[in-house]
C-alpha positions as CSV (number, residue, x, y, z in Angstrom):
1,M,5.4,-8.8,-15.0
2,N,2.7,-6.5,-16.3
3,S,0.4,-5.0,-13.6
4,T,-3.2,-4.5,-14.6
5,L,-5.8,-2.1,-13.1
6,A,-8.6,-4.5,-13.9
7,S,-9.8,-4.7,-10.3
8,L,-10.7,-1.0,-10.4
9,N,-14.1,-1.9,-11.8
10,C,-14.8,-4.2,-8.9
11,T,-16.5,-2.6,-5.9
12,T,-14.2,-2.6,-2.8
13,P,-16.1,-2.9,0.5
14,S,-15.7,-0.2,3.2
15,E,-13.1,-2.1,5.2
16,V,-14.8,-1.5,8.5
17,Y,-14.3,-5.1,9.7
18,T,-11.8,-6.5,7.2
19,T,-9.0,-4.9,5.2
20,K,-8.2,-5.5,1.6
21,E,-4.7,-6.7,2.8
22,M,-6.3,-9.4,4.9
23,V,-8.6,-10.5,2.1
24,I,-5.8,-10.6,-0.5
25,N,-3.5,-12.5,1.9
26,Q,-6.3,-15.0,2.8
27,F,-7.8,-15.7,-0.6
28,A,-5.3,-14.7,-3.3
29,L,-2.0,-15.4,-1.7
30,N,-3.0,-18.1,0.8
31,N,-1.1,-16.4,3.6
32,G,-4.0,-15.8,5.9
33,N,-5.4,-17.1,9.1
34,A,-7.9,-20.0,8.6
35,N,-10.2,-18.4,11.2
36,W,-10.0,-15.0,9.6
37,G,-13.8,-14.3,9.7
38,D,-14.6,-15.6,13.2
39,W,-14.6,-12.1,14.6
40,C,-18.0,-11.5,13.0
41,Y,-19.3,-13.7,15.7
42,E,-17.3,-12.1,18.5
43,V,-18.5,-8.5,18.2
44,D,-20.6,-6.8,20.8
45,T,-24.1,-6.8,19.1
46,Q,-26.1,-8.8,16.6
47,E,-26.3,-5.7,14.4
48,E,-22.5,-5.6,14.3
49,S,-22.3,-9.3,13.5
50,S,-24.8,-8.8,10.7
51,A,-22.8,-5.8,9.3
52,C,-19.6,-7.7,9.5
53,T,-21.0,-10.8,7.7
54,K,-22.5,-8.5,5.0
55,E,-19.0,-7.0,4.5
56,L,-17.4,-10.4,4.3
57,N,-20.0,-11.3,1.6
58,Q,-19.1,-8.1,-0.3
59,W,-15.4,-9.2,-0.1
60,D,-16.3,-12.6,-1.5
61,A,-18.0,-10.7,-4.5
62,W,-14.9,-8.5,-4.8
63,V,-12.6,-11.5,-4.9
64,D,-14.7,-13.2,-7.6
65,C,-14.8,-10.1,-9.7
66,T,-11.1,-9.3,-9.3
67,D,-10.1,-12.9,-10.0
68,S,-12.2,-12.9,-13.2
69,K,-10.8,-9.6,-14.4
70,F,-7.2,-10.5,-13.6
71,E,-7.5,-13.9,-15.3
72,T,-9.0,-12.4,-18.4
73,S,-6.4,-9.6,-18.6
74,C,-3.5,-12.1,-18.0
75,K,-4.8,-14.5,-20.6
76,E,-5.2,-11.7,-23.1
77,W,-1.7,-10.5,-22.4
78,A,-0.3,-14.0,-22.7
79,D,-2.1,-14.5,-26.0
80,K,-0.9,-11.1,-27.4
81,E,2.7,-11.6,-26.4
82,G,2.8,-15.4,-27.1
83,F,4.0,-16.3,-23.6
84,A,2.7,-19.8,-23.7
85,S,3.0,-22.6,-26.2
86,T,0.9,-25.2,-24.3
87,E,-2.2,-25.0,-22.1
88,R,-0.1,-26.0,-19.1
89,E,2.3,-23.1,-19.7
90,L,-0.6,-20.7,-20.2
91,N,-2.2,-21.8,-16.9
92,E,1.1,-21.5,-15.1
93,F,1.6,-18.0,-16.5
94,V,-1.9,-16.8,-15.7
95,E,-1.7,-18.1,-12.2
96,K,1.6,-16.2,-11.6
97,C,0.3,-13.1,-13.4
98,V,-2.9,-13.1,-11.2
99,K,-0.8,-13.5,-8.0
100,V,1.5,-10.6,-9.0
101,N,-1.5,-8.4,-9.7
102,Y,-2.8,-9.1,-6.2
103,E,0.6,-8.4,-4.7
104,N,0.7,-5.1,-6.5
105,L,-2.6,-4.1,-4.8
106,L,-0.8,-4.4,-1.5
107,D,1.7,-1.8,-2.4
């Protein structure tokens, strides 16, 4: 499956409190821990808690941006190559394509 570099235009947070791998596993691949962000409340200071929460918000923005770019790229690729004859096939292809693109970011 084609890998896209569409997410390069999305700003990646600093990964001080949360890694890209954790975010991808949690939000894109649904392999994460349901309590993945709780440590923002378990840090030593309120300042750290605020910084951690800010980073998690930046990750939310990164996921939204990356999802949008991957979906657009995958739809354009499907249209160009004629991979789908129905809307259902298109949606299934795009879902798989987006997942593969996230998996490629883990490599």
